[in-house]
C-alpha positions as CSV (number, residue, x, y, z in Angstrom):
1,X,-1.8,17.8,15.2
2,X,0.1,19.4,12.3
3,X,-2.4,18.3,9.7
4,X,-5.9,19.8,10.3
5,X,-8.2,19.9,7.4
6,X,-11.8,18.9,7.8
7,X,-15.4,20.1,7.9
8,X,-15.5,19.5,11.6
9,X,-12.6,22.0,12.0
10,X,-14.6,24.5,9.9
11,X,-17.7,24.0,12.1
12,X,-15.7,24.3,15.3
13,X,-13.9,27.4,14.1
14,X,-17.2,29.0,13.0
15,X,-18.8,28.4,16.4
16,X,-15.8,30.0,18.1
17,X,-16.0,33.1,15.9
18,X,-19.8,33.4,16.3
19,X,-19.4,33.4,20.1
20,X,-16.9,36.2,19.8
21,X,-18.4,39.5,20.7
22,X,-16.6,41.3,17.9
23,X,-19.4,43.1,16.0
24,X,-17.1,44.6,13.3
25,X,-17.1,41.3,11.4
26,X,-20.4,40.1,9.8
27,X,-21.5,36.5,10.0
28,X,-20.5,35.9,6.4
29,X,-17.0,37.2,7.1
30,X,-16.7,34.9,10.1
31,X,-17.8,32.0,8.0
32,X,-15.3,32.9,5.3
33,X,-12.5,33.0,8.0
34,X,-13.6,29.7,9.5
35,X,-13.6,28.0,6.0
36,X,-10.1,29.1,5.3
37,X,-8.7,28.3,8.7
38,X,-10.6,25.0,9.1
39,X,-9.2,23.6,5.9
40,X,-5.7,24.7,6.4
41,X,-3.5,21.6,6.5
42,X,-0.4,23.2,8.0
43,X,-1.7,26.1,10.1
44,X,1.7,26.9,11.7
45,X,3.1,27.9,8.3
46,X,0.4,30.7,8.1
47,X,1.7,32.1,11.4
48,X,5.2,32.2,10.0
49,X,4.7,33.5,6.4
50,X,1.3,35.2,6.6
51,X,-1.9,34.8,4.7
52,X,-0.6,34.4,1.2
53,X,2.1,31.8,1.6
54,X,2.1,29.0,-1.1
55,X,0.0,25.9,-0.3
56,X,1.9,22.7,0.3
57,X,2.6,20.4,-2.7
58,X,5.0,17.6,-3.3
59,X,6.0,14.9,-5.8
60,X,7.9,11.8,-5.0
61,X,9.4,9.2,-7.4
62,X,11.3,6.2,-6.2
63,X,13.4,4.3,-8.9
64,X,15.4,1.2,-8.6
65,X,12.8,-1.1,-7.1
66,X,13.6,-3.8,-9.6
67,X,16.5,-4.7,-7.3
68,X,14.0,-6.0,-4.7
69,X,13.8,-9.8,-4.9
70,X,10.0,-9.6,-5.4
71,X,10.5,-7.8,-8.7
72,X,14.0,-8.9,-9.8
73,X,12.8,-12.2,-11.4
74,X,10.5,-10.6,-14.0
75,X,11.2,-6.9,-14.3
76,X,14.1,-4.8,-15.5
77,X,12.8,-1.5,-14.1
78,X,10.2,-0.7,-11.4
79,X,9.4,2.7,-10.0
80,X,6.9,4.1,-7.5
81,X,5.2,7.5,-7.8
82,X,3.3,9.6,-5.3
83,X,2.2,13.3,-5.7
84,X,0.0,15.7,-3.7
85,X,-1.3,19.1,-4.8
86,X,-3.6,21.6,-3.2
87,X,-5.0,25.0,-4.1
88,X,-7.1,27.6,-2.3
89,X,-9.2,30.1,-4.3
90,X,-11.1,33.1,-2.9
91,X,-13.6,35.2,-4.8
92,X,-14.3,38.7,-3.4
93,X,-15.6,42.1,-4.3
94,X,-14.9,45.6,-3.0
95,X,-17.9,47.3,-1.5
96,X,-18.5,50.9,-2.3
97,X,-18.2,53.7,0.2
98,X,-15.2,52.3,2.0
99,X,-16.9,49.1,3.0
100,X,-13.8,47.0,2.2
101,X,-13.7,43.5,0.8
102,X,-16.6,41.1,0.8
103,X,-15.9,37.4,0.2
104,X,-18.5,35.8,-2.1
105,X,-17.1,32.3,-2.6
106,X,-14.2,30.1,-1.6
107,X,-12.8,26.8,-2.8
108,X,-10.3,24.4,-1.4
109,X,-9.1,21.6,-3.6
110,X,-6.5,18.9,-2.8
111,X,-5.7,15.5,-4.3
112,X,-3.3,12.8,-5.0
113,X,-2.3,12.2,-8.6
114,X,-1.4,9.5,-8.0
115,X,-1.8,8.4,-4.4
116,X,0.1,5.3,-5.6
117,X,1.6,4.8,-9.0
118,X,3.6,1.7,-10.1
119,X,5.5,1.5,-13.4
120,X,6.9,-1.7,-14.7
121,X,9.3,-2.6,-17.5
122,X,9.4,-6.3,-17.9
123,X,12.1,-8.6,-19.2
124,X,12.1,-9.2,-23.0
125,X,9.0,-10.9,-24.3
126,X,8.8,-12.3,-27.8
127,X,11.9,-10.2,-28.7
128,X,10.0,-7.0,-27.7
129,X,9.6,-4.7,-24.8
130,X,6.6,-5.1,-22.4
131,X,5.5,-2.6,-19.8
132,X,2.6,-1.7,-17.6
133,X,1.5,0.9,-15.0
134,X,-1.0,1.0,-12.2
135,X,-2.3,4.3,-10.8
136,X,-4.8,5.3,-8.1
137,X,-5.9,9.0,-8.0
138,X,-8.1,10.8,-5.5
139,X,-9.2,14.4,-5.7
140,X,-11.5,16.3,-3.3
141,X,-12.8,19.9,-3.5
142,X,-15.0,22.0,-1.1
143,X,-16.9,25.0,-2.4
144,X,-18.4,27.6,-0.1
145,X,-21.0,30.2,-1.1
146,X,-21.0,32.5,2.0
147,X,-24.5,33.8,1.3
148,X,-26.1,30.4,1.5
149,X,-23.9,29.0,4.3
150,X,-23.6,25.7,2.3
151,X,-20.5,23.8,1.5
152,X,-20.5,21.5,-1.5
153,X,-18.0,18.6,-1.5
154,X,-16.9,16.9,-4.8
155,X,-15.0,13.7,-4.7
156,X,-13.4,11.9,-7.6
157,X,-11.6,8.6,-7.4
158,X,-9.9,6.8,-10.2
159,X,-8.1,3.5,-10.7
160,X,-6.3,2.8,-14.0
161,X,-4.3,0.0,-15.5
162,X,-2.4,0.1,-18.8
163,X,-0.3,-2.5,-20.7
164,X,1.9,-1.9,-23.7
165,X,4.0,-4.1,-25.9
166,X,6.3,-3.0,-28.7
167,X,8.7,-4.6,-31.1
168,X,10.9,-2.7,-33.5
169,X,12.6,-3.5,-36.8
170,X,11.8,-7.1,-37.2
171,X,11.9,-8.5,-40.8
172,X,9.3,-10.5,-42.6
173,X,10.3,-11.8,-46.1
174,X,7.6,-10.9,-48.7
175,X,8.0,-11.9,-52.4
176,X,11.7,-11.8,-52.1
177,X,11.8,-8.5,-50.3
178,X,13.0,-8.0,-46.7
179,X,10.6,-5.6,-45.1
180,X,11.1,-3.8,-41.7
181,X,8.1,-3.9,-39.3
182,X,7.2,-2.0,-36.2
183,X,4.4,-3.2,-33.9
184,X,2.8,-1.4,-30.9
185,X,0.0,-3.0,-28.9
186,X,-1.6,-1.3,-25.9
187,X,-4.6,-1.6,-23.7
188,X,-5.9,0.6,-20.9
189,X,-8.7,0.3,-18.4
190,X,-9.9,3.0,-16.0
191,X,-12.7,3.2,-13.4
192,X,-13.8,6.6,-12.2
193,X,-16.3,7.4,-9.5
194,X,-17.6,10.9,-8.9
195,X,-19.9,12.1,-6.1
196,X,-21.2,15.4,-4.7
197,X,-22.6,16.3,-1.3
198,X,-23.8,19.4,0.3
199,X,-23.4,20.4,4.0
200,X,-25.3,23.1,6.0
201,X,-22.5,24.7,8.0
202,X,-25.0,25.4,10.8
203,X,-25.9,21.8,11.2
204,X,-22.6,20.0,10.9
205,X,-22.7,19.0,14.6
206,X,-25.7,16.8,13.9
207,X,-25.2,16.0,10.3
208,X,-21.6,15.2,9.3
209,X,-22.5,12.9,6.5
210,X,-24.0,15.6,4.3
211,X,-26.9,15.4,1.8
212,X,-26.1,13.5,-1.4
213,X,-26.6,15.5,-4.6
214,X,-25.6,13.2,-7.5
215,X,-22.9,10.8,-8.5
216,X,-21.6,8.8,-11.5
217,X,-19.4,5.9,-12.4
218,X,-17.5,5.8,-15.6
219,X,-15.6,2.8,-17.1
220,X,-13.3,3.1,-20.1
221,X,-11.6,0.2,-21.9
222,X,-9.3,1.2,-24.8
223,X,-7.3,-1.2,-26.9
224,X,-4.9,0.0,-29.6
225,X,-2.8,-1.6,-32.3
226,X,-0.3,0.2,-34.5
227,X,1.6,-1.6,-37.2
228,X,4.1,0.1,-39.5
229,X,5.6,-1.6,-42.6
230,X,8.6,-0.1,-44.4
């Protein structure tokens, strides 16, 4: 299909290059080529624009969802967000004596920030404005050290929710004075999971799950209150 980006594609491409009788390219160069081509999401663009064409990225925002009956009863504004970004990095060195370039490391990183994001502005609450947003992010990277023939996968997934309420310029009588008050209340919660795995490129046919290295889970709860008296 159009979208091809996986470790299996890297392994398949590497096997094809190894079986090629071309002796001008070293095993490391063949692995480097397999890594780049195997993780290329839109390979047909490379054929059109060449090796250094920009990687695909996009950002989508859909406003006006408050008109949907599901949201119309409680929200004045609803929007949906979706964004994808990807990068490819190659580290290389020039070998002396006309040996040309030697790739020492490569990295492919892609992610959704957010995969799904929902933003709400609710109808007036206690004479103030009330809003919230929900986001789910996912980022993945693959790092190759050509000398070791190992690929390290890093995965980060995050879900976050935030609520905010604000009221401006309300008056509270105090000893005969009429004072203006501003109030901001917010609370945010996020849960982030990180994990790392390593893959031996020569054994992907028999081990596609990888060897776990380490992982972590982080939870953050952050309430805030701001009150201004003037």
